[in-house]
C-alpha positions as CSV (number, residue, x, y, z in Angstrom):
1,M,-80.6,124.5,-88.6
2,R,-82.5,122.2,-86.3
3,Y,-84.3,118.9,-86.9
4,C,-88.1,118.9,-86.6
5,E,-90.0,115.6,-86.2
6,F,-92.2,114.7,-89.1
7,P,-95.9,115.4,-88.1
8,L,-97.6,112.1,-87.2
9,G,-100.7,113.2,-89.1
10,L,-98.8,113.2,-92.3
11,K,-96.7,110.0,-91.9
12,H,-98.9,107.8,-94.1
13,K,-99.6,110.5,-96.7
14,Y,-96.0,111.5,-97.5
15,Q,-92.7,109.8,-97.9
16,V,-90.8,110.2,-94.6
17,Y,-87.4,109.0,-95.7
18,T,-85.6,109.0,-99.0
19,C,-82.2,107.6,-99.9
20,A,-80.8,107.5,-103.5
21,D,-79.1,104.5,-104.9
22,L,-75.9,105.9,-106.4
23,T,-74.7,102.6,-107.9
24,Q,-75.4,103.5,-111.5
25,L,-74.1,107.0,-111.1
26,R,-70.8,105.7,-109.7
27,E,-70.6,103.0,-112.4
28,A,-71.1,105.7,-115.0
29,G,-67.9,107.3,-113.6
30,Y,-69.1,110.1,-111.3
31,C,-66.9,109.9,-108.2
32,E,-67.3,113.3,-106.7
33,P,-68.6,113.4,-103.1
34,M,-72.1,114.5,-102.5
35,M,-72.8,117.7,-100.6
36,G,-74.2,117.6,-97.1
37,L,-77.7,119.0,-96.3
38,E,-76.4,122.2,-94.7
39,E,-74.2,123.1,-97.7
40,V,-77.1,122.3,-100.1
41,V,-79.5,124.5,-98.1
42,Q,-76.9,127.4,-98.0
43,R,-76.4,127.2,-101.7
44,Y,-80.1,127.1,-102.4
45,C,-80.8,130.1,-100.2
46,A,-77.9,132.0,-101.8
47,G,-79.4,131.3,-105.2
48,L,-82.7,132.6,-104.1
49,L,-81.2,135.8,-102.8
50,V,-79.2,136.2,-106.1
51,G,-82.4,135.6,-108.1
52,A,-84.4,138.0,-106.0
53,S,-81.8,140.7,-106.4
54,L,-81.8,140.2,-110.2
55,L,-85.5,140.4,-110.3
56,A,-85.8,143.3,-107.9
57,P,-85.7,146.1,-110.7
58,T,-88.4,144.3,-112.7
59,V,-90.6,143.8,-109.7
60,E,-90.1,147.4,-108.6
61,R,-91.2,148.7,-112.1
62,L,-94.4,146.8,-111.6
63,F,-95.3,148.7,-108.6
64,T,-94.2,152.2,-109.5
């Protein structure tokens, strides 16, 4: 994974940076650490692959 600069032409049209305030979540008792970006992306992609493999028989029937 590599970082790509945010396109200058979009800087004033989209939010460039986000950061969640976890104060209320922590006060409610949630104390687990947050996942890093790389782990989140890996899990997301794995979920897409699993979902795709589960849908494959259905999609295949549409085209046969």
